[in-house]
C-alpha positions as CSV (number, residue, x, y, z in Angstrom):
1,M,16.6,1.2,5.9
2,G,16.7,2.6,9.4
3,K,14.2,2.7,12.2
4,D,11.3,4.2,10.2
5,I,11.1,3.1,6.6
6,L,8.7,6.0,5.8
7,E,11.4,8.4,7.0
8,E,13.8,6.8,4.6
9,A,11.3,7.0,1.8
10,K,10.8,10.7,2.6
11,R,14.5,11.3,2.5
12,L,14.7,9.7,-0.9
13,F,11.7,11.6,-2.1
14,V,13.3,15.0,-1.1
15,H,16.5,13.9,-2.9
16,E,14.4,13.2,-6.0
17,L,12.8,16.6,-5.7
18,K,16.1,18.4,-5.3
19,S,17.4,16.7,-8.4
20,R,14.8,18.6,-10.3
21,R,16.2,22.0,-9.4
22,S,17.6,22.3,-12.9
23,E,14.2,21.9,-14.4
24,E,12.4,24.5,-12.2
25,G,13.1,26.6,-9.2
26,E,13.0,25.0,-5.8
27,A,10.6,27.7,-4.5
28,E,8.2,27.1,-7.3
29,L,8.3,23.4,-6.8
30,M,7.8,23.6,-3.0
31,E,5.6,26.6,-2.7
32,G,3.9,27.3,-6.0
33,D,1.2,24.6,-6.0
34,V,-1.6,23.9,-3.6
35,L,-2.0,20.2,-2.9
36,I,-5.2,18.8,-1.6
37,S,-5.5,15.5,0.2
38,R,-8.9,14.1,1.2
39,P,-10.6,10.8,1.9
40,L,-12.7,9.4,-0.9
41,S,-16.2,7.9,-0.4
42,P,-16.4,4.1,-0.8
43,R,-18.0,4.6,-4.2
44,E,-15.4,7.1,-5.3
45,A,-12.7,4.7,-4.2
46,L,-14.0,1.4,-5.6
47,G,-17.1,2.0,-7.7
48,D,-19.2,-1.1,-7.5
49,P,-16.9,-4.1,-7.0
50,G,-19.8,-6.5,-6.6
51,R,-18.8,-7.5,-3.0
52,D,-19.2,-5.8,0.4
53,D,-16.3,-7.4,2.3
54,L,-13.5,-5.1,1.3
55,P,-11.9,-3.0,4.1
56,V,-13.1,0.4,2.7
57,L,-16.6,-0.9,2.4
58,R,-16.5,-2.3,6.0
59,G,-15.5,1.2,7.3
60,K,-12.1,-0.1,8.5
61,E,-10.1,2.1,6.2
62,V,-10.5,5.2,4.0
63,L,-8.7,5.9,0.8
64,M,-6.9,9.3,0.9
65,Q,-6.3,11.0,-2.4
66,A,-3.8,13.7,-3.1
67,V,-3.8,15.9,-6.2
68,F,-0.6,17.5,-7.4
69,R,-0.7,19.4,-10.7
70,G,-3.6,17.3,-11.9
71,C,-2.0,14.0,-11.0
72,Y,-3.5,11.7,-8.4
73,G,-1.9,9.6,-5.6
74,Q,-3.7,7.5,-3.0
75,A,-3.0,5.9,0.3
76,F,-5.1,3.7,2.6
77,T,-5.4,4.7,6.3
78,S,-7.7,4.2,9.2
79,A,-7.2,7.9,10.2
80,A,-9.3,10.1,8.0
81,G,-8.9,13.8,7.6
82,S,-8.4,16.5,5.0
83,F,-5.3,18.6,4.2
84,K,-4.6,21.6,2.0
85,G,-1.2,23.1,1.6
86,T,1.9,23.2,-0.5
87,L,4.4,20.4,-1.1
88,G,6.7,22.1,1.4
89,D,3.9,22.1,4.0
90,V,3.5,18.3,3.5
91,L,7.2,17.7,4.1
92,D,7.0,19.7,7.4
93,L,4.3,17.4,8.8
94,P,5.3,15.1,11.7
95,L,5.0,11.4,10.9
96,E,3.6,10.3,14.3
97,G,0.0,9.7,13.3
98,G,-1.7,7.7,10.6
99,F,-3.3,10.7,9.0
100,E,0.0,12.6,8.5
101,R,1.7,9.5,7.2
102,A,-1.1,8.9,4.7
103,V,-0.9,12.6,3.5
104,L,2.8,12.2,2.9
105,I,2.4,8.9,1.1
106,S,-0.4,10.0,-1.1
107,T,1.5,13.2,-1.9
108,M,4.6,11.1,-2.8
109,N,2.5,9.0,-5.1
110,A,0.9,12.0,-6.9
111,T,4.1,14.0,-7.2
112,L,6.2,11.0,-8.5
113,R,3.3,10.3,-10.9
114,Y,3.4,13.9,-12.2
115,H,7.2,13.6,-12.9
116,G,6.5,10.4,-14.9
117,L,8.5,8.1,-12.5
118,I,5.6,5.8,-11.5
119,E,2.2,4.6,-12.6
120,G,-0.6,2.7,-10.9
121,T,-1.3,5.3,-8.2
122,V,-5.2,5.1,-8.5
123,H,-7.1,2.1,-7.0
124,C,-9.0,-0.1,-9.4
125,K,-12.8,0.1,-9.5
126,D,-15.8,-2.1,-10.3
127,D,-14.4,-5.5,-11.5
128,G,-10.8,-4.4,-10.8
129,P,-10.4,-6.4,-7.6
130,K,-11.8,-9.5,-9.4
131,R,-9.4,-9.1,-12.3
132,C,-6.5,-8.6,-9.8
133,G,-7.4,-11.8,-8.1
134,Q,-7.4,-13.7,-11.4
135,C,-4.0,-12.4,-12.2
136,L,-2.7,-13.4,-8.8
137,A,-4.0,-16.9,-9.1
138,E,-2.2,-17.4,-12.4
139,W,1.0,-15.9,-11.0
140,I,0.9,-18.2,-7.9
141,K,0.6,-21.3,-10.1
142,G,4.0,-20.5,-11.6
143,Q,5.8,-19.9,-8.3
144,E,7.8,-22.5,-6.4
145,A,6.9,-22.2,-2.7
146,D,5.5,-24.6,-0.1
147,K,3.4,-21.9,1.5
148,F,2.2,-18.4,0.6
149,G,1.5,-15.6,3.2
150,L,-0.9,-12.7,3.0
151,I,-0.4,-9.9,5.6
152,G,-3.4,-7.5,5.6
153,M,-6.8,-9.0,4.6
154,Q,-7.8,-8.4,1.0
155,P,-10.6,-10.9,0.4
156,A,-10.2,-11.0,-3.4
157,L,-6.5,-11.8,-3.1
158,L,-7.1,-14.4,-0.4
159,E,-9.7,-16.2,-2.5
160,A,-7.3,-16.2,-5.4
161,M,-4.4,-17.6,-3.4
162,V,-6.6,-20.3,-1.9
163,A,-8.0,-21.2,-5.3
164,A,-4.5,-21.5,-6.8
165,A,-2.6,-23.1,-3.9
166,G,-5.2,-24.7,-1.6
167,P,-6.1,-23.5,1.9
168,E,-3.4,-25.7,3.5
169,R,-0.7,-23.7,1.7
170,V,-1.9,-20.2,2.5
171,M,-1.6,-18.2,5.7
172,V,-3.1,-14.8,6.4
173,S,-3.0,-12.3,9.2
174,D,-5.0,-9.1,9.8
175,L,-5.3,-6.5,12.5
176,D,-9.1,-6.5,12.7
177,L,-10.1,-10.0,11.7
178,A,-7.8,-12.1,13.9
179,G,-9.5,-15.2,15.2
180,S,-11.9,-15.6,12.3
181,V,-11.8,-18.0,9.4
182,S,-11.9,-16.8,5.8
183,C,-11.8,-19.1,2.7
184,G,-11.0,-22.0,5.0
185,V,-7.9,-20.2,6.4
186,A,-7.6,-19.2,10.1
187,V,-6.8,-15.4,10.3
188,L,-3.8,-14.8,12.6
189,D,-3.1,-11.7,14.7
190,G,-1.7,-9.0,12.4
191,M,0.5,-7.7,15.3
192,N,2.3,-11.0,15.5
193,C,3.2,-12.4,12.1
194,T,6.2,-14.4,13.1
195,E,4.6,-17.7,12.2
196,I,3.9,-16.6,8.7
197,F,7.5,-15.5,8.1
198,E,8.8,-18.8,9.6
199,R,6.6,-21.0,7.3
200,C,5.9,-19.0,4.1
201,Q,8.6,-18.5,1.4
202,I,6.6,-15.9,-0.5
203,I,4.6,-13.2,1.4
204,L,2.3,-10.5,0.1
205,I,2.0,-7.5,2.4
206,T,-0.5,-4.7,2.2
207,G,1.0,-1.3,1.4
208,S,-1.1,0.1,4.3
209,A,1.6,-1.3,6.6
210,L,3.7,1.7,5.7
211,A,0.8,4.1,6.6
212,N,0.0,2.4,9.9
213,G,3.7,2.1,11.0
214,T,3.9,-1.7,11.1
215,M,6.1,-2.1,8.0
216,D,9.4,-1.8,9.9
217,G,8.8,-4.9,12.0
218,L,7.5,-6.9,9.0
219,M,10.6,-6.1,7.0
220,E,12.9,-7.0,9.9
221,C,11.1,-10.4,10.0
222,A,11.5,-10.8,6.3
223,R,15.2,-10.1,6.4
224,R,15.7,-12.5,9.3
225,H,13.9,-15.4,7.6
226,K,14.9,-14.4,4.0
227,N,11.4,-14.3,2.7
228,R,10.5,-12.9,-0.7
229,T,8.1,-10.0,0.1
230,I,5.8,-8.4,-2.4
231,F,3.8,-5.3,-1.5
232,F,0.4,-4.9,-3.0
233,G,-1.9,-1.9,-3.6
234,T,-1.7,1.7,-4.6
235,T,-0.4,3.0,-1.2
236,I,3.0,1.6,-1.8
237,S,3.5,2.8,-5.4
238,G,5.8,5.7,-4.7
239,P,7.7,4.3,-1.7
240,A,8.2,1.0,-3.6
241,Y,9.9,3.0,-6.4
242,L,12.0,5.0,-4.0
243,L,13.0,2.0,-1.8
244,K,13.3,-0.5,-4.7
245,L,10.6,-2.9,-3.3
246,E,8.8,-5.5,-5.3
247,R,5.1,-4.4,-5.8
248,W,2.0,-6.2,-7.1
249,C,-0.9,-4.1,-8.4
250,P,-1.9,-5.2,-11.9
251,S,-5.3,-3.4,-12.1
252,S,-4.5,0.0,-10.8
253,T,-4.3,3.0,-13.1
């Protein structure tokens, strides 16, 4: 997939757009619509999930939302900001910072949603995280693996994994919570996930890894150790379609 997976996703996204030249003029597609991308408030993003330990509620991330022709696409990032411009303007953005990367990803998600190619681009609200965890617990019970990994702390998912498999069969890493213990599982350093890839056969990875630029190293580890990797969340919805990645997000809309 190359050095930067997001660059490859962008290339495939542009190819998808160009394939629609027969449906509408390229200039109209690239320049005719104003796209707005902005961070949502925690309540806009999650409603009332009944818990206060989710990353957005802790102020560690914001949920960027892009709107393209009435369709919504979202992406988590730690670099908040607002953007207004055309689809062509988005494609001209450099991908060096988290904000620009999140604008591109959320735009991909909104645009591919508009064209009917993907669904599940809007984060679940209220009891959605709880329902997602329940689905994951049932799914894990049917999987054959000695250990399960979670890269990127999502408390509802970690609780479900521990409930289904037991804390001794779950490993988790996070950029901000390294060194702590959650659900009886020691949180490893999110910048060094080698042990998870060495010991876990199935690994769930946050889609935020694409926005923060850590996904490339994670995918290299997965290829080296032949792990089954599953990306979770709304962030990865469009890129997962473009890159043919396995994705888990049962409660998104």
